[in-house]
N, C-alpha and C positions, 0 to 999 in steps of 0.2 A: 504494499500500500504506499509505504513512503516512496518507494522508486515511482510509481505513477505520479506522484505528486510532484517528485523531482522534474521528470519528464516534462510534465505539463507546465511547470513555471519556466523550465530552458525554453521550450518552445513558442511559449507566449512572450519572453524577452526577446527570443529570435525575431519575430514577426514585428515587434514594436521597434526594433533598430532598424530592420528593412523598411519601415514605412518612413521612418524619419530620414533616410538616404534619399529618397527620390524628392523631397521637399527643396532640395538645394541646386537641382538642375539649372534653373534660372540664374541663379548667382554664379553658378561655375561658367555659364554662358557668356554672361557680362563681362566677368574677369578676362576671358580668352579676348573678347572682341576690345576691351579697352586697353589691353596689353598691346595689340597690334597698331593703335592709333598713336601711342607715345613715342616720339622722337627722342632717340638716346644720343646725348652727345657729351662726349668725354673729354675735358679741357686737357690741355697739354700739360705736363710736367713743368714748373719753374725751372730757368736756367740755374744750374748749380755753379756757386761762384768758387773760385778755387780758394783753399785754406792758405793764408799767409801766416807761418807761425811768428811770435814774438819773442824776439832775443833780449831776454834781462841782462841788462848789464850794470846792475846796482850791488853786487856783490862787495864792490870796495868802499861802498857808502856807509855811513854810520848807522847802526841800529837804532831805528826809532823807538825800539822799547826798552832800550837800557839807558838807565839815567847818566847824564854825562852834564857837563860846563857848557853853556852856549858859547861863551868867549874864553879861549884859552891863551893865558899871559905867555908871552915869550920872554925867556931868560928868566923864568921865576926861579929863585935860588934861595927863597926865604928859610927852607930848611926846618919849617915849623913841625915838629912832632914831639910828643911826649916821651920823657925818660922812661923806657920800659924796664931797665936794669936796676932802677932806683926801690929802695925798700918802702912798700906801701905803710903809710900809717893807719891807725886804727880806724879813724872816721873816713876814710876811703872806701870801707865796706858798705857804707850806707849811702842811698840816693840822696840828693840834696834836699828834697821835700820831706825827709823822715827825720832831718836834725833841726833843733829848734835852739836858737840863741837865748839864753835865759837871763844875761848880764855881762858886765865886763869886771875885771879885777886889775888894778895896776900894783905891782911889786917892784921895786928898785928902778923905777923909772921905765919899766915895760909894761905895755898895755896888753892884757890877756882877755880874751872873749870865753864865756862859760857856755859850754855848747852840749845839750842834751841830746844824747841817742838812745832809744828806749829809755831804760830806767837808769842809764850811768851818765854821770856828767863829767865832762872833759874840759879842759883848760888848754886852749889854743893860741898861739900868737902869729904875728905877721911872719910869713914864709912857711909855714905849715900847710898841709893839704888837707881837704876835706871833698867829700861827694866821689861819685863813680866818674867824674869825667875829667880827672886830673885836675881839680880846682886847687890852684895857688892862693892864699891868703895875701892880698896885696894892701889892704887897710882895715883897721879895726876902729869904730867910732863908738859910743854910747849907745846908738841905735841901730847898728847894724855892722855885719862884717861883709866887705867887697872882695870878690873872688875874680880869678882870671882863669877860666876854664879852657881846656883845648878840647874839641869835639871833632868828629869827622864828618863832612858833608856827603852828600847823595853820591860824588865821584870818587869818594875814598880819600880826598885831600885832608889835612887837618887845618883846622881854622881856630881862631881864638875867639871867645864871647864873653862877655861881663856878666857877672851873676852877683845878687845880694842875696844873704841871708839876714834876714830883719828880726829886730829884738821880740820876742814874745810877749805881748802885752797881756796883762791880767793873770790868771792862776798858773803860779810856776812852782807850786809845792808838789810835783810829780803826777799830777792828773790833768789830761787836757782833753 
């Protein structure tokens, strides 16, 4: 019984499909006729221009991404450089921003600056060094310590700059 139902369904679906196929005959005829009336024209390919390779000759020019000086001095024999063989002083281990001048002291005609680094108090005079940029103390006043630092610029050359370590105003009891 199941077989007869299956055969009936298959034959019915086949009849339906064959009936659908005959309804498109007019459409097929239209496509054949319209295809004949279309004139096909293919444009010619554009002319290919010959490739001219570019010869780059800038290998001996300066690299634009490497820092350098804009104007190089001729006969620059300043010879400015820090003494790398000199024994470092204790305050050269600290950046200048971490050092605080808390006062001055005069003994035997020599003026000293009292500088605090972390929780330790140091006594320095003119000619001592402080900071990590080879800062030489050039002058000590009641309100500041003046330094001459030697730093490298972007081109790797040594240059001098003036810095100041001002007197710390207010609370000098060890807490800041």
